[in-house]
C-alpha positions as CSV (number, residue, x, y, z in Angstrom):
1,M,0.0,0.0,0.0
2,H,1.2,3.5,-0.8
3,N,0.9,6.6,1.4
4,L,-0.3,9.3,-0.9
5,T,0.6,12.0,1.6
6,L,4.3,11.3,1.0
7,L,4.1,12.3,-2.6
8,S,5.3,15.6,-4.0
9,P,2.8,18.2,-4.9
10,A,3.5,17.6,-8.6
11,E,2.8,13.8,-8.2
12,K,-0.4,14.5,-6.3
13,N,-1.5,16.9,-9.0
14,R,-0.9,14.2,-11.7
15,I,-3.0,11.8,-9.7
16,E,-5.8,14.4,-9.5
17,L,-5.6,15.1,-13.3
18,D,-5.8,11.4,-14.0
19,K,-8.9,11.1,-11.8
20,Q,-10.5,14.0,-13.5
21,A,-9.8,12.5,-16.9
22,A,-11.3,9.2,-15.9
23,Y,-14.4,10.9,-14.5
24,I,-14.9,13.0,-17.6
25,V,-14.7,10.0,-19.9
26,W,-17.1,8.1,-17.6
27,Q,-19.5,11.0,-17.9
28,L,-19.2,10.9,-21.8
29,K,-19.8,7.2,-21.8
30,N,-22.9,7.6,-19.7
31,A,-24.2,10.6,-21.6
32,K,-23.9,12.9,-18.5
33,A,-21.6,15.3,-20.3
34,G,-20.6,16.2,-23.8
35,Y,-17.1,16.4,-25.4
36,E,-17.0,20.1,-24.5
37,A,-16.2,19.0,-20.9
38,I,-12.8,17.8,-22.1
39,T,-12.1,21.1,-23.8
40,T,-13.3,23.1,-20.9
41,Q,-11.2,21.1,-18.4
42,A,-8.1,21.1,-20.6
43,E,-8.3,24.9,-21.2
44,S,-8.4,25.4,-17.4
45,I,-5.0,23.8,-17.0
46,A,-2.3,26.5,-17.3
47,D,0.8,24.3,-17.4
48,D,1.5,22.8,-20.8
49,D,3.0,19.5,-19.4
50,E,0.1,19.0,-17.1
51,R,-2.3,19.7,-20.0
52,D,-0.5,17.1,-22.1
53,F,-0.6,14.6,-19.3
54,F,-4.4,15.2,-18.9
55,N,-5.0,14.8,-22.7
56,H,-3.0,11.5,-22.6
57,A,-5.1,10.3,-19.7
58,I,-8.2,11.2,-21.6
59,T,-7.0,9.1,-24.5
60,K,-6.1,6.2,-22.2
61,Y,-9.5,6.2,-20.6
62,K,-11.4,6.5,-23.9
63,I,-9.6,3.3,-25.0
64,K,-10.3,1.5,-21.7
65,M,-14.0,2.5,-21.6
66,G,-14.6,2.1,-25.4
67,V,-15.5,5.8,-25.9
68,R,-14.8,7.4,-29.3
C-alpha cells in the first residue's frame, strides 16, 4: 500500500488530473456530459506539461472505456 501524503505536490496533481480524466470519460460514456467537458477542463490547466498529461489520460480512458 502507498501513502499518498508522502508524494510531492506535482505527483499529487498528476493523480488528480488522472482522476479528472477518468471521470470526464465516464461522464461521456454515460451521456452525462458532452465532449466540450474535455475542452473546458483542458483549457483550465495552465501548465503545458500538465495539459499534455491530462490529454494522454483522456485518450487512455477513452480506449479503456470504449468511448470514441
